[in-house]
KOLZATOR-734822 format. One line per 3 residues: number of its first residue (from 1); their letters; for each residue x, y, z of C-alpha. Coordinates in steps of 0.05 Angstrom, whole numbers, plus 5000, padded with zeros to 4 digits. Each point is the difference from the previous one (the first is absolute). Last residue first. Layout:
N
NUM> A> X,Y,Z ~ ...
***
This chain:
491
491> ADR> 5760,1377,7068 ~ 5038,4957,5049 ~ 4982,5008,5073
488> ALR> 5026,5042,5058 ~ 4990,5001,5075 ~ 5021,5044,5057
485> FGV> 5044,4983,5059 ~ 5012,5010,5074 ~ 5058,5014,5046
482> GGS> 4989,5053,5054 ~ 5056,5018,5045 ~ 5070,4969,5001
479> NQL> 5001,4973,5071 ~ 4937,4959,5001 ~ 5013,4970,4932
476> ELE> 5072,4985,5019 ~ 4975,4959,5059 ~ 4953,4959,4957
473> DVA> 5054,4985,4949 ~ 5030,5040,4942 ~ 5067,4990,4965
470> IHN> 5025,5068,4975 ~ 4980,5021,4931 ~ 4979,5073,5000
467> RRA> 5007,5035,4933 ~ 4992,5076,4995 ~ 4989,5024,4928
464> FRC> 4933,5034,5007 ~ 5018,5035,5064 ~ 4971,4993,5070
461> AKN> 5064,4973,5032 ~ 5037,5067,4994 ~ 4938,5037,5026
458> NSR> 5004,4964,5068 ~ 4962,4936,5014 ~ 4953,4987,5059
455> YSG> 4936,5009,4958 ~ 5029,4952,4950 ~ 5049,4997,4942
452> GRR> 4984,4988,4926 ~ 5026,4931,4983 ~ 5009,4930,5027
449> IHE> 5045,4948,4970 ~ 5006,4926,5017 ~ 5065,4973,5029
446> GGT> 5019,4926,5002 ~ 5020,4990,4928 ~ 4969,4969,4938
443> TAG> 4951,5025,4948 ~ 5038,5064,4984 ~ 4962,5056,4967
440> KPN> 4940,4994,4954 ~ 5024,5050,4947 ~ 4948,5023,4950
437> SVA> 5051,5024,4948 ~ 5073,5015,5017 ~ 5052,5053,4984
434> STT> 5069,4979,5022 ~ 5040,5020,5062 ~ 4967,4946,5042
431> YPA> 4974,5013,5070 ~ 5023,4961,5060 ~ 4954,4943,5024
428> YRD> 4945,4998,5053 ~ 4941,4954,4993 ~ 4945,5029,4958
425> AVW> 4925,5001,5011 ~ 4995,5067,5034 ~ 4984,5013,5073
422> EWV> 4977,5069,5020 ~ 5027,5041,5058 ~ 4942,5032,5036
419> NGL> 4979,5073,5012 ~ 5053,5029,4953 ~ 5002,5000,4924
416> IDH> 4948,4963,4959 ~ 4947,5034,5042 ~ 4952,5012,4942
413> VGW> 5006,4985,4925 ~ 4960,5046,4953 ~ 5049,5002,4942
410> ANA> 5030,5068,5018 ~ 5009,4980,5072 ~ 4943,4998,5050
407> KKL> 4997,5054,5053 ~ 4998,4980,5074 ~ 4940,4977,5041
404> TIK> 4990,4942,4952 ~ 5015,4945,5052 ~ 4994,5010,5075
401> QLK> 5063,5012,5040 ~ 5049,4958,5040 ~ 5031,5037,5058
398> GGS> 5066,5032,5017 ~ 4970,5070,4998 ~ 4992,4989,4925
395> NTS> 5028,5067,4976 ~ 5077,4997,5005 ~ 5007,4925,5008
392> YWA> 4962,4983,4936 ~ 4929,5006,4972 ~ 5006,5015,4926
389> YDD> 4974,5042,4942 ~ 4995,5073,5021 ~ 5054,4992,5054
386> LKG> 5049,4979,4945 ~ 4996,5071,4974 ~ 4982,5026,4931
383> GEG> 5032,5062,4968 ~ 5014,4965,4934 ~ 5069,4973,5016
380> DGP> 4971,4943,5040 ~ 4924,4998,4988 ~ 4995,4926,5013
377> FKG> 5064,4971,5032 ~ 5075,4999,4985 ~ 4994,5033,4933
374> TTG> 4991,4973,4929 ~ 4924,4999,4989 ~ 4958,4956,4954
371> ARA> 4958,4967,5053 ~ 5060,4992,5046 ~ 4962,4952,5046
368> AYE> 4972,4961,4941 ~ 5070,4989,4971 ~ 5029,4985,5069
365> WEA> 4948,4946,5014 ~ 5003,4970,4931 ~ 5075,4994,5004
362> ETP> 4996,4966,5069 ~ 4949,4952,4973 ~ 4929,5011,5023
359> LRL> 4971,4948,5049 ~ 4949,4954,4969 ~ 4928,4994,4978
356> RAS> 4981,4956,4941 ~ 4926,5014,5014 ~ 4975,4956,4942
353> AGA> 5018,4938,5039 ~ 4942,5010,5048 ~ 4984,5055,5050
350> MLG> 4997,4956,5062 ~ 5058,4955,4984 ~ 5040,5061,4976
347> LKK> 4986,5037,5064 ~ 5027,4941,5039 ~ 5063,4997,4958
344> IFE> 5012,5075,5002 ~ 4992,5001,5076 ~ 5049,4941,5007
341> QAQ> 5050,5038,4957 ~ 4994,5060,5045 ~ 5012,4954,5059
338> DWL> 5064,4974,4966 ~ 5025,5072,4994 ~ 4988,5012,5074
335> IQE> 4946,5050,5021 ~ 5012,5048,5057 ~ 4949,5048,4971
332> VPY> 4930,5001,4968 ~ 4989,5070,4973 ~ 4948,5040,5039
329> DEQ> 4928,5005,4976 ~ 4975,4943,5046 ~ 5034,5026,5063
326> AAM> 4939,5035,5029 ~ 4959,4937,4990 ~ 5052,4959,5036
323> TAA> 5000,5047,5059 ~ 4924,5001,5003 ~ 4998,4924,4997
320> KQQ> 5052,4994,5056 ~ 4961,5050,5044 ~ 4935,4963,4987
317> EEP> 5033,4934,5016 ~ 5026,5027,5066 ~ 4931,5029,5016
314> TMK> 4969,4932,4988 ~ 4965,4989,4934 ~ 4928,4975,4996
311> HAV> 4996,4944,4951 ~ 4990,4988,4926 ~ 5022,4933,4975
308> ATR> 5043,4991,4936 ~ 5031,5069,5002 ~ 5037,5027,4939
305> GGG> 5058,5044,5022 ~ 5039,4991,4935 ~ 5010,4925,5003
302> EMI> 5067,5005,5034 ~ 5052,4997,4945 ~ 4960,5026,4941
299> RRW> 4953,5052,5029 ~ 5050,5014,5056 ~ 5053,5021,4950
296> QKV> 4951,5044,4962 ~ 4978,5035,5063 ~ 5071,5009,5025
293> TVP> 5018,5032,4933 ~ 5042,4976,4942 ~ 5042,5057,4974
290> NKA> 4963,5050,4956 ~ 4985,5013,4927 ~ 5012,4927,4983
287> LWF> 5042,4989,4938 ~ 4979,4973,4932 ~ 5052,4987,4946
284> PDL> 5024,5029,4934 ~ 5066,4971,4972 ~ 5065,5025,5030
281> TVA> 5065,5026,4972 ~ 5058,5012,5048 ~ 5060,5045,4986
278> HMP> 5058,4997,5049 ~ 5028,5039,5059 ~ 5057,4961,5032
275> GEN> 4978,5006,5052 ~ 4954,5003,5061 ~ 5043,4947,5035
272> PLR> 5052,5054,5014 ~ 4953,5038,5046 ~ 4974,5070,4984
269> GME> 4980,5044,5058 ~ 4999,5064,4959 ~ 5010,4985,4926
266> DDP> 5071,5014,4976 ~ 5016,4930,4973 ~ 4937,4999,4957
263> SGM> 4942,4955,5021 ~ 4970,4935,4976 ~ 4954,4982,4942
260> IFT> 4997,5043,4938 ~ 4933,4994,4966 ~ 4968,4967,4940
257> GGP> 4926,4990,4987 ~ 4937,4960,5013 ~ 4939,5035,5029
254> VLL> 4980,4987,5072 ~ 4927,4979,5003 ~ 4973,5020,5068
251> FEM> 4972,4951,5051 ~ 4949,5009,5056 ~ 4993,4946,5053
248> GTI> 4927,4985,5013 ~ 5022,4938,5038 ~ 4962,4946,4962
245> PEV> 4982,5039,4938 ~ 5069,5026,4979 ~ 4985,5068,4971
242> WEK> 5030,5022,4934 ~ 5020,5069,4977 ~ 5025,5035,4938
239> KEF> 5032,5068,4998 ~ 5031,5015,4932 ~ 5072,5024,5007
236> QTV> 5026,5026,4934 ~ 5069,4997,4967 ~ 5030,4947,5045
233> SSV> 5074,4995,4983 ~ 5017,5013,5072 ~ 5062,5028,5032
230> SIV> 5024,5020,4932 ~ 5066,4969,4980 ~ 5056,5048,4983
227> AQT> 5015,5035,5066 ~ 4994,4940,5046 ~ 5038,4956,4952
224> AQE> 5054,5053,4995 ~ 5005,5004,5075 ~ 5007,4924,5005
221> EEA> 5052,4998,4945 ~ 5039,5057,5032 ~ 5001,4964,5067
218> VMQ> 5022,4935,4966 ~ 5056,5037,4964 ~ 5024,5032,5065
215> LFQ> 4999,4932,5033 ~ 5042,4970,4943 ~ 5051,5056,5000
212> SID> 5008,4993,5075 ~ 5008,4924,4992 ~ 5051,5006,4945
209> DMT> 5038,5052,5040 ~ 4999,4951,5059 ~ 5034,4950,4955
206> VIF> 4969,4935,4975 ~ 5036,4933,4991 ~ 4947,4947,5007
203> GAK> 5012,4938,5043 ~ 4930,4995,5032 ~ 5027,5018,5069
200> TMM> 5037,5060,4971 ~ 4937,5023,4963 ~ 4958,4994,5064
197> AAL> 5050,5038,5041 ~ 5003,5057,4949 ~ 4924,5003,4996
194> VKE> 4994,5006,5076 ~ 5055,5052,5001 ~ 4964,5043,4948
191> LPP> 4933,4993,5036 ~ 5029,5030,5063 ~ 4987,4955,5061
188> NPP> 4933,5007,5035 ~ 5016,4969,5068 ~ 4944,4980,4995
185> AAA> 4962,4980,4937 ~ 4991,5047,4940 ~ 5070,4986,4973
182> LQR> 4983,4925,4999 ~ 4937,5012,4959 ~ 5036,5047,4953
179> ARP> 5054,4948,4990 ~ 4947,4947,4984 ~ 4968,5045,4947
176> LAK> 5069,5021,4973 ~ 5032,4931,4990 ~ 4971,4986,4931
173> RLP> 5016,5070,4977 ~ 5071,4995,5027 ~ 5012,4934,4965
170> ELK> 4973,5031,4935 ~ 5047,5060,5004 ~ 5055,4973,4955
167> RNL> 4952,4969,4951 ~ 4959,5063,5000 ~ 5062,5042,4985
164> SAT> 5016,4958,4939 ~ 4929,5002,4975 ~ 4998,5075,5010
161> AKR> 5065,5009,4963 ~ 4974,4958,4942 ~ 4935,5038,4997
158> EFR> 5035,5066,5005 ~ 5048,4979,4945 ~ 4942,4986,4953
155> AIT> 4965,5064,5018 ~ 5063,5040,4987 ~ 5007,4971,4930
152> TGQ> 4926,5004,4987 ~ 5001,5075,5012 ~ 4968,5017,4933
149> QVS> 5059,5042,4976 ~ 5052,4950,5024 ~ 4965,4941,4968
146> DRS> 4988,5039,4935 ~ 5072,5022,4996 ~ 5025,4929,5008
143> LFL> 5046,4986,5059 ~ 4970,4948,5047 ~ 4948,4961,4961
140> RFN> 5033,5013,4934 ~ 5069,4978,5025 ~ 4973,4937,5032
137> NEI> 4957,4983,4940 ~ 5060,5007,4954 ~ 5042,4953,5042
134> DAL> 4944,4948,5001 ~ 4991,5004,4924 ~ 5076,4995,4991
131> DQQ> 5004,4934,5037 ~ 5075,4992,5008 ~ 5008,5023,5072
128> QLL> 5073,4985,5016 ~ 5025,5056,4954 ~ 4951,5054,5018
125> DFV> 5004,4986,5075 ~ 4939,5013,5043 ~ 4983,5030,5068
122> KVC> 4934,5026,5026 ~ 4973,5024,5067 ~ 5060,5029,5035
119> QDP> 4966,5039,5057 ~ 5032,5065,5020 ~ 4994,5015,5074
116> ASK> 4933,5015,5033 ~ 4970,5064,5028 ~ 5020,5040,4938
113> DAD> 4929,5028,4997 ~ 4991,4979,4927 ~ 5031,4932,5014
110> QFY> 5062,4986,4957 ~ 5002,4946,4947 ~ 5061,4968,4969
107> FRW> 5012,4966,4933 ~ 5064,4962,4985 ~ 5022,4989,4928
104> VRG> 5062,4959,4983 ~ 5030,5004,4930 ~ 5003,5075,4988
101> DTL> 5034,5017,5066 ~ 4933,5015,5030 ~ 4963,5031,5059
98> AYV> 4927,5017,4987 ~ 4966,5044,5050 ~ 4926,5012,5014
95> RAP> 4969,5050,5049 ~ 5042,5059,4977 ~ 5042,5055,5031
92> PRA> 5063,5005,4958 ~ 5052,4945,5007 ~ 5072,4986,5018
89> TPL> 5012,4937,5042 ~ 4953,4945,4976 ~ 5013,4934,5037
86> SDK> 5042,4940,4983 ~ 4993,4939,5045 ~ 4993,4948,4945
83> GLS> 5059,5028,4962 ~ 5008,5052,4945 ~ 5067,5020,4973
80> GPR> 5003,4960,4936 ~ 4990,5060,4954 ~ 5012,5067,5037
77> RVE> 4935,5026,5031 ~ 4939,5034,4972 ~ 4947,5029,5046
74> IAC> 4930,5001,4972 ~ 4947,5045,5030 ~ 4924,4996,4999
71> KTV> 4942,5047,5013 ~ 5036,5066,4996 ~ 4948,5054,4999
68> NDP> 4991,5033,4931 ~ 4929,5021,5016 ~ 4981,5009,4927
65> PVA> 5038,4960,4978 ~ 5027,4930,5019 ~ 5063,4990,5041
62> LAI> 5059,4952,4997 ~ 5066,5017,5035 ~ 5062,4967,4972
59> VPV> 5060,4997,5046 ~ 5070,4994,4971 ~ 5054,4983,5051
56> AAE> 5058,5041,5027 ~ 5046,4959,5044 ~ 5010,4963,5065
53> ATT> 4966,5042,5054 ~ 4948,5020,4949 ~ 4998,5060,4952
50> EMA> 4939,5004,4955 ~ 5007,5011,4926 ~ 4933,5022,4974
47> IRI> 4952,4975,4946 ~ 4929,5028,4997 ~ 4950,4962,4958
44> EEP> 4929,5026,4994 ~ 5007,5076,5006 ~ 5067,4997,4965
41> NWP> 4966,4974,4937 ~ 5053,4971,4954 ~ 4997,4929,5028
38> DWG> 4924,4999,4988 ~ 4972,4942,5040 ~ 4953,4949,4969
35> MES> 5029,4934,5024 ~ 5047,4990,4941 ~ 5031,5068,5016
32> LLA> 5010,4977,5072 ~ 5039,4939,4975 ~ 5046,5042,4957
29> VVL> 5010,5048,5059 ~ 5021,4941,5043 ~ 5048,4966,4952
26> SFC> 5042,5049,4959 ~ 4991,5062,5043 ~ 5003,4973,5071
23> VQE> 5041,4937,4989 ~ 5051,5040,4961 ~ 5003,5053,5055
20> PSS> 5007,4947,5053 ~ 5063,4974,4964 ~ 5023,4939,4961
17> YSN> 4938,4977,4962 ~ 5022,4953,4944 ~ 5013,4943,5049
14> KAL> 4987,4950,4943 ~ 4941,4967,5036 ~ 4973,5069,5017
11> RRQ> 5003,5019,4926 ~ 4961,4937,4980 ~ 4949,5011,5056
8> INK> 4990,5073,4979 ~ 4989,4980,4927 ~ 4949,4948,5020
5> LTE> 4964,5051,5045 ~ 4996,5049,4941 ~ 4971,4945,4956
2> KM> 4948,4984,5053 ~ 4979,5073,5004
***
């Protein structure tokens, strides 16, 4: 092929090609023949004269039997007529186009769904580019029969087009989490307008059409991720238990796996901070079956009811003791995040360093709550009802309830939705769009995250994906219903 390219360069230097037809038959077809095409097979190379606004131009359509679908088209112009802004004008339906006047070659790529304009992804000049090996590689990569047949031509252009699009959309991707956060806050401006304002402030030129296209693409990516990746890669759940000896707290071994964190745009009650949906992979870990109870809290924080000196109790003391005894199997509530950390520290001192107890991360909490399911709550879509698994505003009577009175989820975890909100280890931060492994969440910021809803919450709050991250003080604890926690430890 190098000898053919040398002959073409010599003829181009002498201006031997004077018309589009000469370029088409004497130059382009000769090159295609060198790259494995059969010029005499009308199923592979179809040459037609297409009429444009200016003149009739030859267009070569390339297709490989047996499907004979046009994969690539070459439009031939008059020698010396191509400029840097030239675009194909007459063409059959094809993903890849080559526009040439013999000397200059411009390659364009069109998205399969026609949602984006043509992308010019390769330009070279046969006279200025003297390295024959490089020229040959370009032609073979883009136009050889094998490349077209195997789809490598289209794949190459798709990669280039995707890279170009990603560079253009990168500022939008970086701004999206913050924009979603702003759109979720009163007065809840449209997300598109928030993004447009942020891009203008940052000095990027982005149209509203660009933003709409970007948001549509993000939505499709999130839906595709939800459809393609299994909610959990766990193939078998083997129930293993461990009992913490100081409190008697029961733990279950949660198997490692991959799940989709967050909620789809159309989920009832969804808030913007529940997206974008993204894949999370976790190692195995232990999680308490139940939230920390009043009895367990008192055992660590108040000495557990141990009496140093026996004495006859007054009626008031008897009433108080009876009330406390009746409350022992209820989740501890109105607990600040820092108080949960104090409980963990004191329990660790009593149990020893081997305990390694902690709050679950937000990802661990949602993974264990979902227990391999994809709905809003356990049993969703399978005939189950939230009432079967959770105490919330509809069935709690406005009161805190004892643990384990409702069904456990598929992995044996009780009361993870409703009854009391549960603190997780993370501080609040918007989600990433990328897949992550064992995320720990933000380590700075003034807002901790609580999950699961409480006995005062409605069904929209008692969902796997719901994230509550408002600043919490003593007054907020009293107003928001129960806030407690459950413990985790590394496997």
